[in-house]
N, C-alpha and C positions, 0 to 999 in steps of 0.2 A: 392451398389453405394457408395464406400468409399469417393470419392471426394465430393459428395453432403453432406455426413455426416460431413466431415471436415469443409466445408464452413458453414454449419448450426451451427456447434459448435462455429466457430469464430463469427458468427453473434450473437448468444446468449450471448457470452462473451462480445461482444461490447455493447449489450443492458444492460447487468448487470452492466457494468462499465460506462455506459453512454458515450461511446466513439464514437463520430460521425465519426471519421476517420476509425475506425474499421468497423462500419456499412456500410460506403460507399465502403469499400473494399469487403465486403461479400454479403450484401443484394442484390445488382443488379445481382449477379451470381446464385441465388437460382433457379428462374424459368427457366433461360436459360439452366442450367444443366439438369433439368427435361425435358425440350424440346428436348435436345440432346438425352436423354434416349428414349423418346417417338419416335423420328425419327429413332433411331437404331432398334426399335422393329417394327414400322409400315411402315416406308419409305413412308409416305404420310402426307399431311397437312390436319388436320381435325379441328373441332371446339375446341377441348381441346387444340390442338397446338396453335390455334389463341388466345385462352384464356390465355395461358402461355406467349405469346408475350405481350399482354396488361397488364398482371400481372407484368411483368418486368418494363414496363413504369410506372405503378402505384407505384411500390416499389421505383423507383427513385424519383417520384414526392413527395412521402410522406417523403422522407429524407430532403426535403426542408422545410423551415419555412413559416408560414402564411396561412391564409384561402384560398387564390387563389391556392396555391400548394395542400392544402387538397382537395379542390373541383376538381382540375385536377386529383389527385389520385383517387378520388371517381369515376370520369368519366371513367378513364381507367379500374377500377375494375368493373364498370357497364358493359362494353363490355366483360370483362372476364366472368361475371356471365351469360350474355346472350348467349355467345358462348358455355359455358359449358351446359347451359340449353337446347339449341338447339340440341347439340350432344346427351345428355342423353335421351331426349324425342324421338328423331329419333331412338335411340337404342331400347327403349321399354317404353311404358307409365307407369308411377309410380302408385302404389296403391292409390285409392281415399282417404283412411284414412290418409295416409302420407301427401297428398296435403292439406287436411282439417286441419290437425294438425299444419303444418308449417304456413299456412295462419292465423290460430288462434294465433300462437306465434308472427307473424308479427304484427297483430292488437293490441295485448296486449302490446308488447314492445313499439310500437309507441305511444300508448295511455299514457303509463307511462312516456315516455321521452318527449312528445310533448311540454310541458310547459317550459322545460329547454333548448331546442335546438335552440330557437331563429330563426335567418335567415337560419339555416341549416335544418329546419323542412321539407320543401318540397323535397330538394335533398335527405335527409335521407329516407324520405317516399318512394320515387321512387326506390332508390338503394336497400333498405332493402326488398322491394317486389321482385325485381329480384333475390336477394340473397336467400330469403326464397323459392321461386319457384325452384331455382337451387338445393337447399338442398332437396326439396321434390322430384324432378326429379331424383336425385342421388339414391334414394331408389329403383328405377326400374332397375338399372344397376347391382349392386352387393352389398353385405354387406359392403365390404371395401370402395367402392365409397360412399355409404350412410354415413358411419362414417366420411369420409373426408368432405362431404358436411355439416354435422352437426358441425364439428370442424371449418369449414370456417365461418359458421353462428355465432358460439360462439365467435370466434376471433373478428369478426366485431362488435358483440354486445358489447364486452368489449371496443372497440374504441368508440362506440356510448355512452356508459356510461361516458367515459372520456370527450367526447365533451359536455355532459350534466352537467359536473361538479362533477361527482361521481368518487372519487379517491380511488382505491384499492391498497393494498400492493402488490408489485411485478407485477403491471399492465403491464408494458412493456414486461417482460418475459412471462407472461401468453399469451399476444396477439401474440408475435412472435413464441412461442413454438407451440401454437395451429394452427397458420397459416402455419408454416413449415410442421407440421404433416398433415394438410389438403391437401396441394399441393402434398406432397409425396404420400399419400394414393390415391388421385384422379388420379394422373398420372399413377402410377404403376398398380393400380387395373383396370383402364380403358384399359390400354394396355393388361393386362391379359384377361379381359373380351372379347375383340375383337379378341385376338389371339386364345383363346379356343372356340370362338363362343358361349360363355355363354350368353343366353338371358333370363335367368330365374330371376324373380324379387326377391329382398330380402324379406324374409318372415315376417320381422318385421321392423318397422320404428325405426331409431336410437334415443337413448336418447340424449338430448342436454347437455351432461356433458363430 
C-alpha cells in the first residue's frame, strides 16, 4: 500500500514539525485509504469498515482545538471501537484470559488517572472500557489484529496521559505512529483473516508495548 505509506509519512512529518496544515492534508486520508483497501478485498460493508468511517470523522474532530472538539472526537472513536468490537466478537470469541487482562489494564489505568482527568473522567471511563474490550476481542481474530488492538489501546493511553497533564518527550509522534500502525494492522489482518477463513484464535494475548 504505497499511497498509504506516503500519506502516513507526511502525517508523521507534520506532527514532528507541528505543522497544522500538513496534518490537515494527510490525517483525514489515513482511514479512508484503508477503507478503500478493505473494500477492494471484501466488496462489502462490515463493522470494521464502519469503524474506519467514524475514525475519519474522529481524526478530523481531533485536528480542531478545544474540549468540545476533543469530546466529539472521542465520541466518533467510541463508535469505531464498538464497531470493531462487534465484528471481532462475531468472528470468534476471545480467550477469557485476554478479556480479564485488558479489563484489569482498564481498571488500573483509570484508577491512576482518575484524579487528574477532571470533567473528562466519565467520558474517558466509558470510552476506555470500549477500547479495552475491543483490544481483548482482537485477540480472538488473529495475532496481527491482536497487536493492532494493543497498539490502539497504547496510542489512546498516551492521549489520556496528556489529558491528565503527563507530558512525555515525543508524545505526538508516539501517539500518531502507534495509531497508524494499529489501523494498518487491524484493517489488513482483518481482511486476510476473512479471506482465508482463518477462525483460529491467537494463542497468546499481546503485550501492551
